[in-house]
Phi, psi and omega in degrees: 000135177280149173241184183299322179296317177299318181297320179296317179296314181295317181294326177293315179297323181273000181056046176253139175258112180248118180291154179304323181291342182263348187300316182299316180293317178299315179299318180299314182291315179297316178295328175296321178295316179295324176296319179296318178297319178298320178297317179295322180293335182281348182285130179278112179244017185297333182258011179274125177261118184295339181273356182301325184273353182264134175281155181296334182277349181275106181247018183298332179282355181247017182293157181292143178269092184241137179285135178225129177270115183257340179231148176275162178303319181297319179296316180294316181288342179291347182271003182223154172264348185263081180216153179203135180056042180058033177221156174289140174258130180232155180291151177294135183242354180265138175242135178254122179267157179297143180090001179268000000 
């Protein structure tokens, strides 16, 4: 179960601002997700054969992994105003602390 300190650490890593008034609700929902995951983990799937639902003629899961260019650079960049030198511009996300 997560507590308030865990929530603060996670929200900082995820760059989320959670107001003090929202912490209880966030903790309730996150802990609910973890409880659900624990329930799923408790299910015995050792005898489940993943191929049971696939017909022998269905080979879509075995298709070749081939790279295909479906859009040109110009088409992709036409969807943004944030571009420079034919590349997307994104905000800086790394912070350097003193002593690093």
